[in-house]
TORZADO-861918 format. One line per 10 residues: number of its first residue (from 1); their letters; for each residue z, x, y negated of C-alpha. Coordinates in Angstrom, 3 decimals. Layout:
BEGIN
NUM	a	Z X Y  ...;
REM end
This chain:
BEGIN
1	meddaellsk	-8.839 -18.169 13.364  -11.148 -19.901 10.908  -10.873 -18.220 7.509  -12.837 -15.898 5.245  -11.018 -12.684 6.236  -14.122 -11.044 7.707  -16.239 -12.000 4.690  -13.598 -10.614 2.312  -13.336 -7.393 4.337  -17.112 -6.978 4.146;
11	rieeadgivl	-17.058 -7.477 0.364  -14.271 -4.920 0.011  -16.299 -2.460 2.123  -19.185 -2.843 -0.340  -17.049 -2.499 -3.490  -16.456 0.685 -5.475  -13.052 -0.537 -6.592  -10.574 -3.344 -6.175  -7.661 -4.833 -8.090  -4.801 -5.912 -5.824;
21	gsptyasnvs	-2.242 -8.171 -7.422  0.610 -10.414 -6.428  3.419 -12.411 -7.949  6.878 -11.448 -6.789  8.675 -13.726 -4.358  12.055 -12.590 -3.022  11.344 -8.993 -4.141  8.098 -8.847 -2.165  4.418 -9.772 -2.309  3.552 -13.432 -1.944;
31	glmkdfidrg	2.994 -14.908 1.510  -0.673 -15.340 0.663  -1.017 -11.639 -0.216  0.819 -10.672 2.978  -1.606 -12.794 5.021  -4.522 -11.157 3.194  -3.154 -7.680 3.952  -2.573 -8.473 7.622  -5.862 -10.295 8.208  -7.836 -7.644 6.304;
41	hfvmeqllyk	-6.772 -4.826 8.649  -6.511 -2.569 5.600  -4.456 0.238 7.106  -5.895 0.511 10.608  -9.512 0.213 9.489  -8.913 2.342 6.363  -10.577 -0.441 4.395  -9.833 1.136 1.008  -10.957 4.655 1.973  -12.066 6.447 -1.221;
51	kyciavasge	-12.101 3.174 -3.175  -10.542 3.052 -6.618  -7.681 0.599 -6.877  -5.303 -0.935 -9.361  -2.006 -2.444 -8.195  -0.589 -5.338 -10.235  2.767 -7.027 -9.696  4.171 -9.819 -11.810  7.545 -11.440 -11.861  10.012 -13.249 -14.013;
61	nygsqdtlkv	13.115 -11.644 -12.590  14.193 -8.613 -10.561  11.978 -7.413 -7.728  8.528 -6.823 -9.187  9.055 -3.062 -8.792  9.408 -3.643 -5.030  6.236 -5.743 -5.018  4.388 -2.989 -6.859  5.620 -0.451 -4.299  4.222 -2.564 -1.426;
71	lknlvlfsgg	0.818 -2.700 -3.138  0.829 1.017 -3.983  1.723 1.897 -0.388  -1.055 -0.370 0.855  -3.546 1.583 -1.249  -2.244 4.983 -0.124  -1.933 4.069 3.557  -5.434 2.518 3.538  -7.059 5.627 2.049  -7.568 4.240 -1.452;
81	rlsgqlriqa	-7.303 6.030 -4.776  -4.664 4.465 -6.986  -6.125 4.814 -10.479  -3.765 2.425 -12.234  -0.822 0.102 -11.915  0.721 -2.715 -13.895  4.148 -4.246 -13.563  4.320 -7.370 -15.645  7.550 -9.172 -16.453  6.541 -12.629 -17.599;
91	gfndlegmmr	8.334 -15.890 -18.102  7.428 -18.858 -15.942  4.058 -20.296 -17.048  3.874 -17.919 -20.042  0.453 -16.353 -19.523  -0.431 -16.442 -23.230  2.789 -14.723 -24.290  2.431 -12.085 -21.622  -1.198 -11.392 -22.582  -0.257 -10.900 -26.252;
101	krksqidqva	2.481 -8.422 -25.355  0.542 -6.527 -22.672  -3.049 -6.549 -23.929  -3.144 -2.861 -24.886  -1.514 -1.816 -21.597  -3.956 -3.955 -19.590  -6.912 -2.539 -21.557  -5.676 1.020 -21.001  -5.329 0.551 -17.224  -8.743 -1.143 -17.037;
111	qsfiramklk	-10.414 1.696 -18.965  -8.735 4.281 -16.738  -9.990 2.402 -13.660  -13.574 2.303 -14.955  -13.469 5.966 -15.997  -12.129 7.026 -12.584  -14.984 5.241 -10.813  -17.646 6.650 -13.154  -16.352 10.215 -12.865  -15.521 9.886 -9.156;
121	qcypiqsiih	-12.055 11.157 -9.999  -9.972 12.674 -7.211  -6.209 12.476 -6.931  -5.053 15.551 -4.944  -1.448 14.455 -4.382  -2.549 11.025 -3.150  -5.098 12.720 -0.868  -2.415 14.950 0.639  -0.080 11.994 1.201  -2.891 10.025 2.861;
131	ffifhlgikp	-3.849 13.015 5.018  -0.357 13.200 6.513  0.035 9.437 6.910  -3.339 9.175 8.613  -3.206 12.273 10.827  0.458 12.053 11.826  0.857 8.284 12.076  -2.234 6.111 12.174  -4.693 8.307 14.084  -2.316 9.207 16.961;
141	fvkkkgtlyq	-1.372 5.525 17.322  -5.023 4.478 17.569  -5.842 7.305 19.998  -3.045 6.152 22.327  -4.634 2.711 22.461  -7.836 4.171 23.916  -10.765 1.787 24.224  -8.736 -1.137 22.852  -9.187 0.340 19.377  -12.753 1.583 19.851;
151	girgkwsklg	-13.986 -0.692 17.040  -11.551 0.894 14.593  -12.669 4.382 15.589  -16.255 3.242 15.017  -15.363 2.099 11.487  -13.708 5.453 10.812  -16.833 7.228 11.999  -18.989 5.169 9.592  -16.648 6.176 6.760  -16.788 9.848 7.752;
161	it	-13.124 9.941 8.740  -12.375 12.229 11.685;
REM end
């Protein structure tokens, strides 16, 4: 498939942190975000391992909480450190109004994100959750696949994941 998925994955590998955001469509992430998640191999390759992340979901109506949950799970399942989250209820095409109402909240989450990266903050509960997800779910699945998933095991080795 001709797209920039590999380039984006490489840039994420090199980043200290990432902001993942999506509008809410039918109580879920957008189709574009879903494609990005699937093509990025986030979970299997542990693409967000020890990276600081913010999850952002926006929506006009019900469902943005579900979108936020998808993004938060993506971070946890991919080994990331969720240092902030934003759920933004905004009217259709009302970016200015939303920014006025949410500026202090956005600033607070951004400052927390920067501080977490500078201090290399750890999140013990998130680490425990990831440990169980990885060692009881992802790792056994990959091991069963044998040499088919050798590339993934190589990426884990580079990250220091055993």
